[in-house]
Every structure is written in C-alpha cells, then in structure tokens.
Backbone bond lengths (Angstrom), bond angles and torsions (degrees), N, CA, C in turn:
res aa  C-N    CA-C-N  psi(-1)  N-CA   C-N-CA  omega(-1)  CA-C   N-CA-C  phi
1 M - - - 1.522 - - 1.515 106.19 -
2 G 1.343 114.65 -54.80 1.448 119.08 -175.24 1.454 113.32 -62.66
3 T 1.406 116.42 -36.80 1.455 122.70 178.03 1.524 111.20 -64.71
4 E 1.381 114.57 -40.58 1.485 121.28 177.08 1.508 113.89 -63.78
5 H 1.347 115.31 -38.93 1.434 123.25 175.46 1.567 113.74 -61.77
6 S 1.441 110.15 -44.82 1.463 117.18 -177.57 1.526 106.98 -67.71
7 K 1.321 118.43 -33.21 1.480 122.30 -177.75 1.534 107.35 -67.30
8 N 1.296 115.18 -47.05 1.505 120.08 -178.09 1.506 111.62 -62.99
9 E 1.319 117.64 -35.46 1.415 123.87 -179.41 1.574 108.18 -62.45
10 R 1.352 115.01 -49.03 1.423 120.15 179.87 1.573 110.72 -62.08
11 Q 1.316 114.83 -40.84 1.433 115.77 -178.65 1.568 112.39 -68.23
12 S 1.411 113.39 -33.40 1.464 117.69 175.72 1.481 110.73 -64.96
13 S 1.381 118.59 -40.82 1.474 121.62 179.12 1.505 109.62 -60.11
14 M 1.338 115.23 -40.06 1.482 116.84 -178.64 1.468 110.29 -68.70
15 F 1.362 121.10 -32.18 1.414 126.95 -173.59 1.508 111.99 -66.64
16 F 1.347 116.05 -31.28 1.509 119.12 -178.93 1.518 114.12 -82.29
17 L 1.331 117.55 -4.19 1.451 122.70 176.05 1.538 108.08 -69.61
18 K 1.275 122.31 141.96 1.445 124.96 174.70 1.477 107.21 -69.90
19 K 1.379 113.73 151.89 1.425 118.97 -177.47 1.598 112.54 -57.95
20 G 1.241 116.42 131.32 1.448 121.77 -179.48 1.473 114.06 83.61
21 Q 1.315 119.66 -7.85 1.506 124.95 177.57 1.520 111.73 -80.78
22 K 1.320 116.41 128.63 1.460 120.98 178.73 1.509 112.00 -102.89
23 L 1.299 114.32 147.24 1.512 118.56 173.77 1.508 106.62 -74.36
24 P 1.403 117.19 150.48 1.492 120.16 170.24 1.504 108.79 -54.34
25 A 1.295 117.31 152.13 1.467 120.64 -174.04 1.520 113.50 -57.07
26 W 1.343 120.50 -38.56 1.465 125.90 -177.78 1.491 109.49 -70.76
27 E 1.330 121.30 -38.72 1.421 122.22 178.74 1.511 110.75 -71.75
28 D 1.267 114.78 -41.62 1.513 119.75 175.89 1.476 112.99 -56.69
29 A 1.387 114.66 -42.61 1.493 119.32 -179.87 1.515 110.33 -62.79
30 L 1.327 116.93 -42.04 1.478 118.66 -178.26 1.498 109.42 -70.63
31 L 1.349 120.59 -43.10 1.405 121.75 -178.06 1.541 112.00 -65.03
32 S 1.258 119.56 -28.82 1.458 123.10 -179.14 1.546 111.21 -84.62
33 G 1.272 113.17 3.84 1.477 116.31 -179.90 1.530 119.55 84.58
34 K 1.295 115.15 4.00 1.433 122.83 -175.44 1.552 107.85 -74.48
35 E 1.277 115.85 154.84 1.446 124.04 172.81 1.610 107.55 -77.53
36 P 1.317 114.18 138.74 1.506 117.62 176.31 1.543 112.07 -45.90
37 K 1.350 116.66 -38.92 1.536 119.33 -179.04 1.469 113.69 -58.06
38 A 1.348 118.87 -17.04 1.494 123.38 176.87 1.547 107.34 -66.71
39 L 1.265 120.46 -20.60 1.434 123.59 174.39 1.548 117.91 -72.54
40 L 1.295 113.51 -20.85 1.454 121.73 -175.60 1.424 112.47 -70.55
41 K 1.329 119.82 138.36 1.438 123.44 174.45 1.513 109.21 -109.74
42 R 1.309 120.09 128.81 1.427 122.60 -179.65 1.506 111.42 -103.72
43 G 1.312 114.78 103.18 1.498 117.13 -179.98 1.535 110.31 -97.39
44 L 1.352 114.32 -167.98 1.477 116.18 179.12 1.461 112.64 -72.07
45 C 1.324 119.30 -30.62 1.491 121.98 -175.90 1.550 112.68 -103.88
46 Y 1.330 117.09 -41.35 1.452 120.28 -173.29 1.474 113.81 -132.14
47 V 1.363 115.02 159.62 1.429 121.68 162.88 1.474 104.94 -98.46
48 S 1.288 115.98 119.91 1.506 120.38 -166.91 1.542 111.09 -124.52
49 L 1.345 111.60 155.10 1.501 121.22 176.06 1.508 110.21 -140.48
50 S 1.282 117.89 123.72 1.471 124.14 -179.30 1.494 112.22 -115.06
51 L 1.345 115.05 122.70 1.464 121.76 173.44 1.472 110.51 -127.26
52 I 1.379 115.47 52.92 1.459 120.31 -179.68 1.474 111.64 -75.48
53 M 1.327 114.93 141.87 1.519 125.20 175.98 1.530 113.55 46.34
54 K 1.298 114.55 55.51 1.473 117.33 177.81 1.523 109.41 -99.81
55 G 1.342 121.56 -1.17 1.438 122.74 -176.27 1.465 112.69 72.99
56 M 1.317 120.53 22.48 1.478 125.44 -172.09 1.542 106.23 -76.96
57 T 1.310 119.21 137.37 1.424 121.98 168.84 1.535 110.41 -104.83
58 S 1.294 116.97 -8.98 1.505 122.70 174.52 1.464 109.30 -146.02
59 V 1.359 118.00 155.72 1.424 120.49 -178.30 1.535 111.13 -78.98
60 P 1.290 120.56 130.78 1.480 120.28 177.62 1.519 113.45 -59.16
61 D 1.324 114.69 136.31 1.477 119.17 -174.15 1.528 114.33 -63.15
62 F 1.326 117.36 -26.32 1.439 117.57 180.00 1.478 113.87 -62.89
63 L 1.283 120.25 -20.27 1.405 125.96 -179.78 1.520 113.51 -59.64
64 W 1.321 116.24 -39.99 1.457 125.55 178.33 1.529 117.29 -61.32
65 G 1.327 112.95 -17.75 1.480 123.88 178.40 1.517 111.74 -95.70
66 L 1.347 116.54 13.34 1.427 119.60 178.81 1.568 112.79 -118.95
67 P 1.300 117.40 64.80 1.519 121.02 -172.03 1.487 111.27 -63.67
68 E 1.339 120.75 -17.60 1.384 121.42 -178.16 1.542 114.19 -73.95
69 V 1.233 116.26 -13.23 1.532 121.63 -179.27 1.495 112.91 -57.00
70 Q 1.289 117.74 125.15 1.424 118.90 178.43 1.621 113.73 -111.57
71 K 1.309 114.77 -22.91 1.393 121.68 178.63 1.522 109.87 -128.66
72 L 1.306 119.21 115.62 1.487 120.42 -174.58 1.496 109.38 -126.84
73 N 1.374 113.43 128.40 1.491 117.28 -179.32 1.539 108.31 -119.64
74 L 1.350 116.42 111.18 1.457 120.83 177.16 1.517 110.36 -115.32
75 S 1.298 116.19 26.15 1.459 118.89 -172.20 1.577 113.96 -75.90
76 R 1.288 112.97 156.37 1.473 123.83 176.74 1.474 111.09 58.36
77 N 1.317 118.91 51.37 1.458 127.25 170.09 1.495 107.11 -115.66
78 R 1.315 117.01 -156.41 1.461 122.44 174.14 1.531 113.73 -130.94
79 L 1.340 109.09 41.30 1.485 119.37 -176.38 1.573 107.16 -67.28
80 V 1.295 116.22 134.72 1.416 119.80 176.41 1.526 116.26 -107.00
81 M 1.349 112.75 -10.76 1.446 118.60 177.29 1.555 109.63 -163.00
82 I 1.264 113.19 152.71 1.540 119.87 177.02 1.499 101.53 -117.32
83 P 1.367 118.16 121.81 1.457 122.30 -176.88 1.509 116.70 -74.26
84 P 1.300 120.36 161.26 1.416 122.37 -177.90 1.630 112.98 -58.48
85 S 1.268 114.10 -17.70 1.435 119.48 177.32 1.528 113.26 -57.49
86 L 1.344 118.28 -15.26 1.469 125.27 -179.62 1.517 106.11 -54.17
87 G 1.290 116.07 -33.85 1.487 120.77 -174.41 1.516 111.39 -63.07
88 K 1.363 119.82 -18.96 1.367 121.63 -178.91 1.527 113.38 -71.98
89 L 1.334 115.85 -23.30 1.468 120.95 179.44 1.496 111.00 -86.18
90 D 1.329 114.60 60.66 1.462 120.72 -172.85 1.521 115.73 -73.90
91 R 1.325 117.17 0.88 1.475 118.80 174.01 1.501 111.54 -97.29
92 L 1.294 121.64 1.77 1.454 124.12 -175.70 1.496 110.79 -61.08
93 A 1.298 111.37 131.22 1.530 117.14 172.74 1.501 111.10 -111.22
94 V 1.353 115.82 -32.20 1.461 120.49 -177.86 1.561 108.25 -127.65
95 L 1.307 119.23 124.12 1.483 121.39 178.92 1.501 106.98 -131.91
96 N 1.330 117.49 124.10 1.467 125.13 -179.06 1.551 107.32 -119.40
97 L 1.372 113.98 113.08 1.449 124.52 179.46 1.519 110.45 -117.65
98 C 1.312 120.61 14.05 1.451 118.71 -173.96 1.489 112.33 -69.11
99 G 1.348 111.64 155.65 1.435 118.55 173.28 1.533 116.23 73.80
100 N 1.316 113.84 30.54 1.494 121.44 173.00 1.503 114.13 -109.90
101 C 1.354 116.30 -156.63 1.453 122.03 -178.90 1.548 110.94 -124.44
102 L 1.366 114.95 32.89 1.461 117.47 -169.46 1.504 108.46 -78.08
103 K 1.367 117.62 137.45 1.420 125.43 178.02 1.555 111.49 -101.56
104 C 1.344 113.01 -16.31 1.511 115.95 -179.70 1.531 105.79 -161.99
105 L 1.335 112.51 164.75 1.441 121.04 175.79 1.515 106.92 -114.03
106 P 1.374 116.72 146.90 1.463 119.14 -178.73 1.578 108.57 -74.96
107 K 1.376 113.16 143.09 1.483 116.80 179.24 1.458 113.92 -62.61
108 E 1.374 117.31 -15.16 1.485 125.10 175.88 1.521 110.77 -63.15
109 I 1.307 116.61 -15.77 1.535 117.73 -180.00 1.493 110.78 -60.77
110 G 1.437 114.80 -19.97 1.456 114.93 175.02 1.555 115.88 -70.70
111 L 1.289 118.80 -6.92 1.425 123.04 179.95 1.608 108.30 -81.88
112 L 1.296 115.38 -13.85 1.479 118.06 -179.08 1.495 109.67 -79.10
113 R 1.312 118.82 71.74 1.515 120.13 -173.72 1.483 112.58 -72.76
114 H 1.331 124.63 -6.87 1.432 125.17 176.70 1.512 113.64 -101.82
115 L 1.331 113.03 1.91 1.459 117.03 -174.74 1.555 114.18 -65.60
116 K 1.256 116.39 126.92 1.588 121.98 -179.31 1.457 112.56 -110.47
117 V 1.343 116.58 -31.59 1.520 120.38 -173.05 1.496 105.71 -135.36
118 L 1.377 113.29 128.73 1.430 121.23 174.52 1.505 111.94 -136.35
119 F 1.410 115.80 121.39 1.433 121.19 173.74 1.527 108.38 -111.83
120 V 1.353 114.29 121.08 1.514 119.37 176.02 1.517 106.92 -132.84
121 N 1.399 115.46 26.99 1.422 117.91 176.03 1.528 112.74 -71.82
122 M 1.397 111.25 160.73 1.520 119.14 -178.51 1.482 112.58 54.88
123 N 1.365 115.32 55.93 1.469 125.11 167.47 1.484 110.88 -126.64
124 C 1.286 117.45 -152.57 1.556 122.88 -175.76 1.551 106.79 -128.47
125 L 1.322 120.85 26.85 1.474 120.90 179.80 1.379 113.21 -65.27
126 T 1.362 116.59 137.71 1.497 122.48 171.03 1.497 113.32 -105.73
127 E 1.338 114.00 -15.22 1.473 119.64 178.70 1.499 110.47 -154.66
128 V 1.287 116.60 168.83 1.448 125.76 -178.93 1.481 108.41 -122.36
129 P 1.342 116.74 133.47 1.466 118.63 179.74 1.500 114.47 -63.20
130 A 1.313 120.07 137.41 1.495 122.62 175.13 1.467 109.95 -59.64
131 E 1.305 120.46 -29.94 1.457 120.35 -178.18 1.590 115.64 -64.89
132 L 1.342 114.01 -15.79 1.495 115.58 175.35 1.481 112.49 -60.58
133 S 1.353 117.13 -24.97 1.415 120.53 179.08 1.508 113.71 -69.73
134 L 1.313 116.45 -9.02 1.504 119.32 172.57 1.450 113.90 -76.23
135 C 1.382 119.21 -13.26 1.420 123.40 175.83 1.507 111.41 -82.23
136 R 1.346 111.64 74.96 1.489 118.10 -167.44 1.487 112.84 -67.61
137 K 1.379 120.36 -12.92 1.430 123.87 -176.32 1.522 110.71 -95.20
138 L 1.293 116.39 3.16 1.481 121.42 -176.21 1.529 108.90 -63.75
139 E 1.378 115.06 130.50 1.492 120.09 -176.16 1.524 108.78 -117.08
140 V 1.364 117.02 -31.59 1.468 123.45 -173.67 1.526 107.29 -131.79
141 L 1.354 111.18 126.62 1.554 118.10 -179.64 1.496 107.81 -137.63
142 S 1.293 114.75 119.19 1.509 118.55 172.62 1.537 112.25 -118.54
143 L 1.362 112.78 113.71 1.417 120.04 -179.53 1.572 110.65 -113.23
144 S 1.270 117.61 19.67 1.429 123.41 -169.99 1.519 110.24 -65.78
145 H 1.397 117.51 158.67 1.493 124.02 174.94 1.554 109.73 53.21
146 N 1.283 111.88 59.18 1.501 122.71 171.90 1.464 108.65 -131.46
147 R 1.357 118.49 -156.90 1.393 123.45 175.98 1.538 114.58 -129.10
148 I 1.333 113.75 37.32 1.362 121.75 -172.67 1.527 113.51 -87.10
149 S 1.365 118.63 136.67 1.463 121.55 -176.73 1.524 112.87 -120.63
150 Q 1.324 117.04 -8.69 1.499 121.82 176.63 1.535 110.14 -155.77
151 L 1.280 113.83 164.24 1.532 120.94 174.90 1.535 109.79 -121.59
152 P 1.292 117.20 154.30 1.409 119.56 176.21 1.540 111.78 -65.69
153 P 1.324 116.11 137.96 1.485 122.92 177.73 1.583 112.26 -53.15
154 S 1.329 116.37 -30.81 1.417 121.55 176.99 1.419 118.45 -59.03
155 F 1.378 116.20 -16.56 1.464 121.64 -179.52 1.541 111.95 -59.19
156 T 1.290 116.39 -14.62 1.478 117.45 174.61 1.494 112.47 -60.51
157 D 1.323 118.27 -14.61 1.502 123.37 -179.13 1.489 110.94 -81.42
158 L 1.279 118.68 -9.51 1.505 122.32 -178.50 1.491 110.25 -80.43
159 T 1.295 119.55 57.29 1.430 121.42 -170.17 1.467 118.76 -71.40
160 S 1.348 115.29 -10.93 1.468 122.68 175.83 1.530 114.61 -92.02
161 L 1.350 115.89 -5.44 1.436 122.07 -176.53 1.524 111.64 -64.46
162 R 1.333 117.02 122.15 1.446 124.77 -177.56 1.561 114.28 -105.15
163 K 1.394 109.82 -35.15 1.494 111.27 -174.08 1.546 105.09 -135.60
164 L 1.348 113.72 125.69 1.512 121.49 -177.97 1.496 110.35 -131.65
165 N 1.302 115.31 122.55 1.460 123.33 -179.47 1.501 107.97 -113.13
166 L 1.341 119.57 112.01 1.425 127.54 179.07 1.489 111.52 -118.24
167 S 1.276 117.76 16.20 1.512 123.78 -174.20 1.552 111.14 -64.34
168 N 1.273 114.11 157.87 1.519 120.58 176.13 1.534 113.72 53.19
169 N 1.337 114.89 53.26 1.406 123.79 177.35 1.550 110.22 -129.21
170 R 1.300 116.90 -154.81 1.501 117.94 178.59 1.506 115.12 -123.45
171 F 1.291 116.99 36.50 1.447 121.88 -175.44 1.566 106.51 -75.56
172 V 1.350 117.54 126.75 1.444 122.23 172.56 1.547 110.95 -89.64
173 Q 1.299 115.77 -25.32 1.413 120.67 174.53 1.517 110.52 -143.02
174 I 1.340 118.62 161.62 1.459 119.08 179.90 1.505 107.24 -74.85
175 P 1.372 119.77 123.95 1.429 118.67 178.12 1.472 118.17 -55.82
176 L 1.367 119.26 132.80 1.428 122.47 -174.55 1.505 116.41 -54.19
177 C 1.345 117.51 -31.01 1.378 123.91 177.01 1.518 115.15 -59.12
178 V 1.351 112.28 -28.44 1.494 117.01 -177.71 1.495 111.84 -64.80
179 F 1.357 115.79 -33.95 1.449 118.00 -178.37 1.451 116.06 -73.24
180 A 1.362 116.08 -7.00 1.479 120.37 171.89 1.467 113.42 -86.13
181 L 1.293 117.83 -8.77 1.512 122.10 -173.17 1.557 106.87 -88.12
182 R 1.321 111.68 79.39 1.510 117.58 -169.46 1.572 114.27 -72.80
183 S 1.409 115.12 -9.79 1.452 121.41 179.40 1.542 113.55 -85.09
184 L 1.336 115.50 -10.36 1.488 122.08 -172.58 1.507 107.40 -60.42
185 D 1.391 115.92 131.48 1.417 121.06 169.61 1.548 110.79 -115.42
186 F 1.377 114.94 -11.97 1.435 123.32 -175.84 1.532 107.65 -136.64
187 L 1.395 114.95 122.80 1.493 120.39 176.33 1.431 108.73 -136.55
188 H 1.306 120.03 117.89 1.469 125.25 178.51 1.474 110.33 -115.64
189 L 1.343 117.74 113.22 1.465 124.14 177.74 1.530 114.35 -123.91
190 G 1.368 112.75 23.00 1.414 116.59 -179.20 1.537 115.34 -67.67
191 S 1.344 113.34 155.66 1.482 118.89 178.69 1.557 112.20 59.14
192 N 1.279 115.13 49.92 1.449 117.31 171.49 1.593 104.81 -122.37
193 R 1.350 116.84 -147.72 1.478 121.83 -177.84 1.517 108.40 -126.33
194 L 1.270 118.76 35.95 1.466 124.42 -176.60 1.573 107.03 -69.88
195 E 1.342 115.61 134.54 1.444 123.33 170.76 1.495 114.58 -105.11
196 N 1.315 116.07 -18.93 1.535 120.13 178.68 1.433 109.47 -156.09
197 I 1.332 113.59 166.79 1.482 122.70 170.25 1.520 110.23 -115.02
198 A 1.210 120.52 119.41 1.462 124.47 -176.84 1.588 112.60 -63.89
199 E 1.306 116.12 148.67 1.447 120.60 178.64 1.516 112.13 -57.60
200 S 1.323 115.55 -25.37 1.458 119.10 -177.02 1.528 113.40 -66.73
201 V 1.322 116.30 -2.69 1.474 119.37 177.19 1.502 111.80 -63.38
202 Q 1.378 117.33 -17.12 1.455 121.76 -179.17 1.570 112.52 -68.37
203 Y 1.357 113.36 -15.49 1.492 115.23 178.31 1.478 115.08 -76.51
204 L 1.357 120.06 -9.12 1.435 125.17 -179.87 1.504 104.74 -88.11
205 I 1.313 114.27 72.71 1.479 123.90 -171.40 1.519 115.68 -71.00
206 N 1.348 114.22 -13.42 1.522 116.05 -178.09 1.637 108.47 -108.13
207 L 1.245 117.90 8.12 1.392 118.06 -171.75 1.561 112.08 -71.54
208 Q 1.363 111.62 125.63 1.444 118.19 -179.31 1.573 110.58 -105.65
209 I 1.296 117.36 -34.25 1.478 122.65 -174.80 1.530 108.28 -126.00
210 F 1.303 118.73 115.46 1.520 122.28 179.85 1.521 106.21 -129.34
211 I 1.348 113.77 115.79 1.411 122.80 179.06 1.503 114.68 -116.46
212 V 1.328 117.10 118.31 1.473 123.49 -180.00 1.533 114.15 -131.18
213 E 1.373 111.30 28.57 1.514 119.16 -173.95 1.539 106.66 -66.70
214 N 1.337 113.87 156.44 1.421 124.57 173.81 1.525 115.65 58.34
215 N 1.361 115.41 51.32 1.400 126.53 176.99 1.580 110.28 -123.20
216 N 1.320 119.03 -161.07 1.392 124.22 178.36 1.534 109.37 -118.69
217 I 1.184 118.13 34.05 1.479 121.82 -173.82 1.526 108.02 -78.05
218 R 1.369 114.99 134.44 1.462 122.26 -178.36 1.486 116.31 -102.64
219 T 1.382 111.45 -36.25 1.472 115.65 178.85 1.585 110.47 -138.02
220 L 1.338 116.63 160.04 1.443 119.03 175.96 1.538 108.61 -106.38
221 P 1.304 119.08 137.80 1.453 124.09 177.58 1.496 111.24 -64.23
222 R 1.311 119.96 145.85 1.426 122.90 178.45 1.560 106.53 -66.52
223 S 1.304 119.20 -33.95 1.387 119.19 -176.15 1.566 115.70 -63.80
224 L 1.290 116.59 -15.38 1.421 123.29 178.32 1.575 110.98 -67.78
225 C 1.367 110.74 -25.54 1.461 116.98 178.03 1.516 115.83 -71.97
226 F 1.369 112.64 -11.38 1.439 114.67 -178.35 1.529 113.77 -94.66
227 I 1.374 113.44 -0.46 1.544 114.12 171.16 1.507 110.95 -84.42
228 T 1.267 114.92 79.00 1.423 121.62 -173.08 1.561 113.07 -70.89
229 T 1.226 117.27 -1.43 1.495 120.81 174.34 1.556 112.77 -81.55
230 L 1.300 115.66 -13.03 1.518 121.30 -174.06 1.576 111.31 -59.84
231 E 1.334 111.91 131.23 1.461 115.61 -179.56 1.534 108.39 -124.30
232 L 1.402 117.29 -14.45 1.433 123.36 170.52 1.516 109.19 -142.30
233 L 1.293 116.73 121.76 1.490 124.89 177.43 1.588 105.33 -124.92
234 N 1.348 111.74 112.28 1.491 115.59 177.59 1.439 114.16 -110.66
235 I 1.366 117.16 109.02 1.425 119.75 178.53 1.541 111.88 -119.79
236 D 1.346 113.54 25.77 1.503 118.73 -179.98 1.563 108.88 -58.01
237 Y 1.348 112.52 154.54 1.421 120.92 170.13 1.555 112.79 53.44
238 N 1.390 111.90 59.70 1.442 122.81 172.98 1.511 106.32 -132.07
239 S 1.353 115.40 -163.63 1.449 124.14 -179.12 1.513 113.82 -116.15
240 I 1.278 113.87 35.12 1.545 119.94 -170.93 1.530 108.14 -84.28
241 Q 1.302 114.48 130.23 1.420 123.64 179.97 1.532 113.47 -104.77
242 T 1.325 114.59 -37.34 1.430 121.00 -176.45 1.530 109.24 -126.87
243 L 1.352 113.38 163.94 1.506 121.65 179.05 1.467 110.22 -120.80
244 P 1.355 122.99 139.83 1.417 122.87 177.93 1.540 111.99 -62.79
245 D 1.354 118.06 138.36 1.494 119.45 -176.02 1.509 111.25 -60.18
246 D 1.309 118.27 -26.17 1.496 119.29 -173.73 1.588 112.52 -85.01
247 L 1.342 114.57 6.03 1.458 119.00 -177.55 1.529 110.84 -56.21
248 Y 1.361 117.31 -27.93 1.404 119.41 -178.54 1.543 114.52 -65.90
249 L 1.354 116.48 -11.37 1.489 119.57 177.61 1.597 110.39 -70.13
250 L 1.291 118.00 -14.91 1.465 121.12 -179.17 1.545 107.45 -82.18
251 H 1.306 111.91 72.33 1.553 118.08 -173.64 1.481 117.04 -71.72
252 R 1.475 112.85 -14.19 1.435 114.19 178.47 1.521 114.31 -84.93
253 L 1.301 115.68 -6.52 1.500 118.20 172.14 1.513 108.33 -68.63
254 P 1.375 121.13 118.69 1.424 119.49 -173.02 1.514 118.13 -84.07
255 K 1.348 116.10 -18.37 1.416 118.81 -176.63 1.584 112.17 -172.65
256 I 1.321 116.83 174.33 1.444 121.39 168.12 1.488 103.35 -78.90
257 A 1.348 117.14 122.75 1.513 118.74 -172.40 1.541 108.84 -110.43
258 W 1.296 114.38 141.90 1.446 122.69 177.76 1.483 113.64 -113.63
259 N 1.294 117.93 -32.79 1.472 121.70 175.05 1.516 108.42 -77.25
260 P 1.319 119.06 130.49 1.449 121.31 -176.17 1.522 111.46 -59.17
261 M 1.279 118.13 -27.06 1.460 121.22 -175.01 1.593 113.70 -85.02
262 D 1.283 113.81 -11.98 1.517 121.83 -176.90 1.521 109.59 -77.20
263 K 1.355 112.74 146.24 1.448 119.61 169.83 1.541 105.40 -77.55
264 G 1.378 111.49 151.54 1.454 115.55 179.37 1.569 109.38 140.48
265 L 1.344 109.88 -168.56 1.463 116.75 174.76 1.498 111.52 -100.23
266 H 1.396 115.92 116.31 1.435 122.46 177.92 1.557 108.79 -97.50
267 L 1.293 120.16 118.09 1.465 120.58 178.57 1.440 117.30 -142.72
268 S 1.307 116.73 21.41 1.471 123.82 179.30 1.518 110.67 -68.75
269 H 1.308 115.86 160.28 1.469 126.12 178.51 1.551 111.11 58.46
270 N 1.332 113.68 44.46 1.481 116.83 171.09 1.575 105.90 -124.75
271 P 1.337 120.29 151.03 1.411 121.39 -176.43 1.543 109.28 -84.47
272 L 1.383 118.79 60.32 1.391 124.23 177.74 1.530 114.21 -51.24
273 A 1.341 117.94 133.49 1.430 119.47 176.71 1.512 110.46 -76.64
274 R 1.330 118.09 147.56 1.413 121.37 178.28 1.581 111.41 -68.49
275 P 1.325 117.78 140.43 1.519 128.77 18.15 1.517 113.68 -98.84
276 L 1.346 116.41 14.29 1.511 119.49 -173.53 1.631 114.18 -54.06
277 P 1.340 115.29 -44.82 1.462 113.78 -176.14 1.626 111.78 -59.94
278 E 1.312 117.93 -36.30 1.437 118.81 178.02 1.521 111.56 -75.79
279 I 1.310 118.48 -32.12 1.469 120.10 179.49 1.490 109.24 -70.03
280 V 1.393 117.97 -38.39 1.495 121.45 -176.15 1.559 106.64 -66.46
281 E 1.283 119.38 -28.98 1.498 122.83 -179.22 1.571 106.53 -64.73
282 G 1.326 117.28 -24.85 1.479 114.94 -176.55 1.503 112.34 -83.85
283 G 1.343 117.97 -4.78 1.439 118.87 178.32 1.522 115.47 108.66
284 L 1.252 120.90 175.61 1.457 122.46 -169.15 1.515 109.61 -75.87
285 D 1.369 116.81 -39.12 1.476 118.00 178.54 1.551 111.69 -57.35
286 V 1.339 115.52 -42.57 1.432 121.97 -178.59 1.544 109.30 -65.43
287 L 1.320 118.51 -40.12 1.386 123.44 176.05 1.524 115.77 -62.86
288 F 1.348 111.72 -46.31 1.498 116.95 -177.54 1.506 108.72 -68.48
289 N 1.328 120.04 -39.82 1.475 125.08 178.33 1.598 108.56 -56.06
290 Y 1.284 112.79 -46.33 1.502 123.27 -176.05 1.540 104.58 -60.74
291 L 1.320 118.86 -48.87 1.484 119.02 -172.92 1.456 108.41 -73.93
292 R 1.259 121.08 -32.75 1.491 126.68 177.37 1.585 106.78 -61.51
293 D 1.250 115.08 -54.33 1.464 119.00 -176.62 1.543 111.76 -65.03
294 K 1.349 114.02 -35.66 1.436 118.39 177.47 1.532 109.65 -64.04
295 K 1.298 119.50 -37.88 1.486 122.18 -179.69 1.574 110.02 -70.84
296 E 1.257 116.73 -41.88 1.471 122.60 179.81 1.564 112.54 -61.92
297 H 1.368 114.47 -31.27 1.443 116.76 -177.49 1.569 113.68 -100.01
298 S 1.349 113.72 4.39 1.505 115.43 -179.82 1.497 111.50 -89.50
C-alpha cells in the first residue's frame, strides 16, 4: 500500500511538469527511486558529482551522505550559503563553487585536508575564513570577482599553492601573506585598487605569470626585475611613467605582447614618459638595450 502511494506520488510530480520539461538530474534520480550514489561518476582519477546550473538556492541534503565524493561541481547555481556539513566530504580534492551568491564560506572548509583545487570566483565574498589555510595540499585557488580586500595572515601556511587568482576584488595592496607563497607560479591581481607593488615581491622566486593590469600602479619596484622566472608580466592599464633600468634582467620575457593570452611584457595604456613610447614600438630587444645602456651610463 505504502509502495503504491509512493509510486503515485512520483507519477503525480511528473504529471505537473510542462510538456518537454525535464527534471534536474538529481531530482529525477530521487523521484525514480534511485540511490543518490547513482549520480556519482567514477573516472580514472576522481569520484565526481556535478550539479551545474540546477537553479539551486541550497545544497540538497543527500550530498552530505556521499563522503566518497572527490570532485564536486556546484557552479552556476543560486546558492547563498554552504552549510557546515561540507566538512563531512573530507575526501574532496576539487571543489567548484563559482557563479553563486555566496557571502561567506564555512570554517569547516578547513576539514577538507585533501583539497587541491578550489574555485569560489564570481560570488559575493567579503572575506575568506582563516581555516582555509588548514588545507595544506591546496594548489589552485581562485577568488576572483568577489569583494575581498584582505586575506588572513595564516595563508602563509598554504605552501603548496601554485596558482592564485585574486583579480576583480578590492585589494589596495598585495597582502603580505602572498609574498610567503614561494611555490606560486601564477598570480593574478588585475582589476583591483593597487597603488604599488611591494619590494617583497622578489620572494616569489618561482613566479612565471604575474598580472596586475587595470590598477592604479605608478611605479614598478626594482626587486621585480630579479624574478627571472617571469614569462608573462602584464602591467597594462596603469599609471606607470617610467620603467626600472634592471627590467632587462627578465630574459624569459619573449616579446612586447599585445594579445592578453600571449607570453611577454604587456605595458600598453600607460602614460610612459618620452622616449619610452617610441622605444617600445621597436620591440623588446630595443627596449632592453636602451635600459641596459641607460644603467651603464648612469
């Protein structure tokens, strides 16, 4: 009797759907009597679950009963919060929360000790919990397109972090903790409110890509020239008038670049003092020779 009633309930739910309209995968799985585990995909590297673009305003409760999930994608929904139950998914290695309406992250995120990749870009975050620094295996972190103006000092503990995207936020200066992240090879701070780059940037000895376009930077520190691993340096759309004489030491920059995706030195849309604009038009070799000669004769 109970089984028949349950069956009728499911059929009734299906009846009220508009013709041609499909239920989201997770709802359909539940209504057809399947176990939530049926939603999991077992690949070569991860056990994954994807709930992209389901129109969800809250995370379905069944998720917290799936501790085997290693890769979870909840992007492009309308989530306003992630509950503390997130800490139950302690095998997570990849977590994608981008494109939601999150104003904060639960401190229980620090329980995800196997987390390697975290995307929380395009949300409404104003701060980041200090507990995130407990995720010592974190290698990739994107916090772009939020409202963040500072990072917890404890971020110095994220010693495995290689790629950090802080673009499109409200940073007035580069957080000091960032300079302790010696494994970084990618750092994006474009479209913030930066007015300078601290000399401490020289401690990022493995940095290959450094983007600070669209800020209010007036000068570049001499110490930047000692990061000889740099292959892309983007300082487009700032207020830079002069360049440090030692810039020629950045020998891995292949050219003056104009395409945002190209490696090289990006410095367009700056009020460079003469004769720099004319010299830049000659290419990177001409610019570097000019700076080298200028230093030798100074």
